[in-house]
C-alpha positions in Angstrom: -26.5 10.7 -0.8 -25.2 9.2 2.4 -28.7 7.8 3.1 -28.9 6.3 -0.4 -25.4 4.7 0.0 -26.4 3.3 3.4 -29.5 1.8 1.9 -27.4 0.1 -0.9 -24.9 -1.2 1.6 -27.5 -2.5 4.0 -29.3 -4.3 1.1 -26.0 -5.8 0.0 -25.4 -7.0 3.5 -28.8 -8.7 3.6 -28.1 -10.5 0.3 -24.7 -11.6 1.5 -26.3 -13.0 4.7 -28.6 -15.1 2.5 -25.6 -16.4 0.5 -24.1 -18.0 3.7 -26.9 -20.6 3.7 -27.6 -20.9 -0.1 -25.3 -21.3 -3.1 -27.3 -19.2 -5.5 -25.7 -17.4 -8.5 -28.6 -15.0 -8.6 -27.8 -13.8 -5.1 -24.1 -13.3 -6.0 -25.2 -11.2 -9.0 -27.5 -9.1 -6.8 -24.8 -8.3 -4.3 -22.3 -7.6 -7.0 -24.8 -5.2 -8.7 -25.4 -3.4 -5.4 -21.6 -3.1 -4.9 -21.0 -1.7 -8.3 -23.9 0.8 -7.9 -22.5 2.0 -4.6 -19.0 2.3 -6.0 -20.3 4.3 -8.9 -21.1 7.3 -6.6 -17.3 7.9 -6.4 -17.0 8.3 -10.1 -20.2 10.3 -10.3 -19.1 12.9 -7.8 -15.8 13.3 -9.6 -17.5 13.9 -12.9 -17.6 17.7 -13.6 -20.9 17.5 -15.5 -22.7 15.6 -12.9 -25.7 17.3 -11.2 -24.1 16.7 -7.7 -20.5 17.1 -8.8 -18.2 17.5 -5.8 -14.5 17.1 -6.3 -14.0 17.3 -2.5 -16.3 14.3 -1.9 -14.6 12.3 -4.6 -11.1 13.1 -3.3 -12.1 12.4 0.3 -13.4 9.0 -0.7 -10.0 7.8 -1.8 -8.3 9.8 1.0 -10.3 8.0 3.7 -9.7 4.7 2.0 -5.9 5.3 2.1 -6.1 6.3 5.7 -8.0 3.1 6.8 -5.7 0.9 4.7 -2.6 2.5 6.4 -4.2 1.9 9.8 -4.8 -1.8 9.0 -1.2 -2.1 7.8 0.1 -0.6 11.1 -2.2 -2.9 13.2 -0.7 -5.9 11.3 2.8 -4.7 12.0 2.0 -4.3 15.7 1.0 -8.0 15.7 4.5 -8.7 14.2 2.9 -9.7 10.8 4.4 -8.9 7.4 2.2 -7.0 4.9 3.0 -8.3 1.4 0.6 -6.2 -0.6 -2.1 -3.6 0.0 -4.2 -1.8 -2.6 -7.4 0.2 -2.6 -9.6 -2.1 -0.3 -7.5 -5.2 0.3 -4.5 -6.3 2.3 -2.4 -9.5 1.9 -0.5 -10.5 5.0 2.2 -13.2 5.4 1.5 -15.5 8.3 4.3 -17.1 10.2 2.1 -20.2 10.7 -0.9 -21.7 9.0 -3.3 -21.0 11.8 -6.3 -19.1 10.2 -7.5 -18.3 13.7 -4.7 -15.7 14.1 -5.9 -14.0 10.9 -9.5 -14.0 12.2 -8.3 -12.5 15.5 -6.6 -9.6 13.6 -9.7 -9.2 11.5 -11.9 -8.8 14.6 -9.5 -6.2 15.9 -9.5 -4.3 12.6 -13.3 -4.3 12.2 -13.7 -3.0 15.8 -11.7 0.1 14.7 -13.7 0.8 11.6 -16.8 3.0 11.4 -20.4 1.8 10.9 -21.1 0.1 7.6 -17.4 -0.5 6.9 -16.1 -4.0 7.3 -13.0 -5.9 6.2 -13.8 -9.5 5.1 -11.6 -12.6 5.3 -11.4 -13.7 1.7 -9.1 -16.7 2.0 -5.9 -18.4 3.1 -3.3 -18.9 0.3 -0.2 -21.1 0.9 1.6 -19.4 -2.0 1.1 -16.4 -4.2 2.9 -14.4 -6.9 2.7 -10.6 -7.0 4.0 -9.3 -10.3 3.1 -5.6 -10.3 0.3 -3.5 -8.9 -3.1 -5.1 -9.4 -1.5 -8.1 -11.1 -1.1 -11.2 -9.0 -1.9 -14.9 -8.8 -2.8 -17.0 -5.8 -3.4 -20.7 -5.0 -5.7 -21.8 -2.2 -5.8 -24.9 0.0 -8.0 -26.6 -2.7 -5.4 -26.0 -5.4 -7.7 -23.5 -7.1 -6.2 -20.4 -8.7 -7.2 -16.8 -8.2 -5.8 -14.4 -10.7 -6.1 -10.6 -11.1 -4.9 -8.5 -13.9 -3.2 -11.3 -15.8 -3.9 -12.2 -19.4 -5.3 -15.6 -18.5 -8.7 -14.0 -18.0 -8.8 -12.0 -21.3 -10.6 -13.3 -24.3 -8.6 -11.3 -26.9 -5.6 -13.5 -26.4 -4.9 -16.7 -28.4 -5.5 -19.9 -26.4 -1.8 -20.8 -26.8 -0.9 -17.8 -24.7 -3.6 -18.5 -22.1 -2.6 -22.2 -21.8 1.1 -21.5 -21.5 0.6 -18.8 -18.9 -1.8 -21.2 -16.9 0.9 -23.9 -17.0 3.6 -21.5 -16.0 1.6 -20.3 -13.0 0.7 -23.8 -12.0 4.3 -24.9 -11.9 5.4 -21.8 -10.0 2.6 -21.8 -7.5 2.3 -25.5 -7.0 5.9 -26.6 -7.3 7.8 -23.4 -6.8 10.1 -24.2 -9.8 10.7 -21.2 -12.1 13.3 -23.2 -14.0 10.8 -25.8 -15.0 8.4 -23.0 -16.0 11.1 -21.5 -18.3 11.6 -24.9 -19.9 7.9 -25.1 -20.7 8.0 -21.7 -22.4 11.1 -22.7 -24.5 9.3 -25.9 -25.6 6.2 -24.0 -26.7 8.3 -21.5 -28.6 9.9 -24.4 -30.5 6.5 -26.0 -31.2 5.3 -22.7 -32.6 8.4 -22.4 -34.8 7.9 -26.0 -36.1 4.2 -25.3 -36.6 3.2 -28.1 -34.4 0.6 -26.1 -32.5 -3.1 -26.7 -33.3 -4.5 -23.8 -35.3 -7.5 -23.6 -33.0 -5.2 -22.5 -30.2 -4.1 -19.6 -32.4 -7.5 -18.0 -32.9 -7.8 -14.5 -31.6 -11.3 -13.5 -30.6 -12.1 -9.8 -30.6 -15.5 -8.2 -30.3 -16.7 -5.1 -32.1 -17.7 -2.5 -29.5 -18.9 0.3 -31.7 -20.1 0.9 -35.3 -17.4 0.2 -37.9 -17.7 3.8 -39.1 -16.5 5.1 -35.7 -13.2 3.2 -35.6 -10.3 5.5 -36.4 -7.6 2.8 -36.3 -8.0 -0.2 -38.5 -7.1 -3.0 -36.0 -7.1 -6.6 -37.6 -10.6 -7.4 -36.4 -12.0 -4.1 -37.7 -10.3 -4.5 -41.0 -11.7 -8.0 -41.4 -15.2 -6.9 -40.4 -15.2 -4.2 -43.0 -14.2 -6.7 -45.7 -17.0 -9.0 -44.5 -19.5 -6.2 -44.8 -18.3 -5.4 -48.3 -19.1 -9.0 -49.2 -22.7 -8.5 -47.9 -22.2 -10.3 -44.6 -24.1 -9.2 -41.5 -21.6 -7.8 -39.0 -21.8 -5.0 -36.5 -21.6 -4.0 -32.8 -21.4 -7.0 -30.6 -20.1 -9.3 -33.4 -17.0 -11.4 -32.4 -14.4 -11.7 -35.1 -12.3 -14.9 -34.9 -9.1 -14.6 -36.9 -5.6 -15.9 -37.3 -2.5 -13.9 -38.3 -0.9 -15.6 -41.3 2.7 -15.7 -42.6 3.8 -13.1 -45.2 4.7 -9.5 -45.7 2.9 -6.3 -44.9 0.8 -5.0 -41.9 -0.6 -7.5 -39.4 -4.2 -6.4 -40.4 -3.4 -7.3 -44.0 -2.3 -10.8 -43.0 -5.2 -11.5 -40.6 -7.9 -13.8 -41.9 -11.0 -15.5 -40.6 -10.3 -18.9 -39.1 -12.6 -20.7 -41.6 -10.7 -19.0 -44.5 -7.4 -20.0 -42.9 -8.4 -23.7 -42.8 -10.1 -23.7 -46.2 -7.1 -22.1 -48.0 -4.5 -24.2 -46.1 -2.6 -21.1 -45.0 0.4 -21.0 -42.6 0.3 -19.0 -39.4 3.0 -16.4 -38.6 5.0 -18.2 -35.9 7.1 -15.0 -35.0 3.9 -13.0 -34.5 2.5 -15.5 -32.0 5.8 -15.9 -30.2 6.5 -12.1 -29.9 3.0 -10.7 -29.6 1.1 -13.5 -27.8 3.2 -16.0 -26.0 6.1 -13.9 -24.6 4.0 -10.9 -23.4 1.7 -13.3 -21.5 4.6 -15.0 -19.6 7.4 -12.5 -19.5 5.9 -10.3 -16.8 5.9 -13.4 -14.6 9.3 -14.7 -15.5 11.1 -11.4 -15.2 10.3 -11.5 -11.5 12.7 -14.5 -11.2 15.5 -12.9 -13.2 14.6 -14.1 -16.7 14.9 -11.9 -19.7 14.0 -12.3 -23.4 17.0 -12.9 -25.7 15.6 -13.7 -29.1 13.3 -16.6 -28.4 15.4 -18.1 -25.7 15.1 -17.3 -22.0 18.2 -16.8 -20.0 18.5 -16.1 -16.3 20.3 -12.8 -15.6 20.5 -13.5 -11.9 19.4 -16.3 -9.7 16.4 -15.2 -7.6 15.2 -16.8 -4.4 11.5 -17.8 -4.4 11.2 -16.3 -0.9 11.7 -12.8 -2.4 8.5 -13.1 -4.4 6.2 -15.4 -2.4 
């Protein structure tokens, strides 16, 4: 197994070397596939029914990872650098200046201490970042491009209004460092939803069927709609994407969810409270609570003034 892993890692290194001189999406996909395949050995060894099951090997993988991560953090502290966040295989360090060379010097020192085939890469320099919780953060680089992880902005099963608002909130906070302005944006979107001034296309929720309808135990809105579609003789099954809107009225959410085309054809009204409470607020609250904001009805109020320096 170590020989197989070394082969996979060596092949990935060769592909990544080619990527330095050529911007090719196929090469990116190849190196990513090799990475996923190599990482899968950890899960395989921890699976009791696997042929080469070894709990000791699975546990040692994470144990060694933690040890090397702690070593890197200590090396950064020795250089009088502040570690903001560290998780699994990455470390974020706050620099006292904007000289990338200092980070690269530390990187060389770290890699010199790591065993063969293990290497820490310099992924980028970010003037500002927001770390909400573990594995949930957003960064902005020198080109004003955003990097997000674990936030709803990258999920398809959220309405566009939630994605757009979260994107705008992150832009204001990361580019301007102004959480008060971000809170004002949220309040305005809330009011637009209440007044039904939001384009219905921004309220569509797209959810894909991942298994046969007969295997679903819980009737989520998209499953409920899909079953009604099949009853009408429409072709729907695994892989089908259901585009629906939650309408105003009484009863369960699934009973009020309708296909977008039907929503438009019948001239229905969307459930403003649903979109505020279940789409908009969940997408932005985890960001805004970091700055002392809490939900009080549909209005945000600061419970305590927070300094940006505490979070960036």
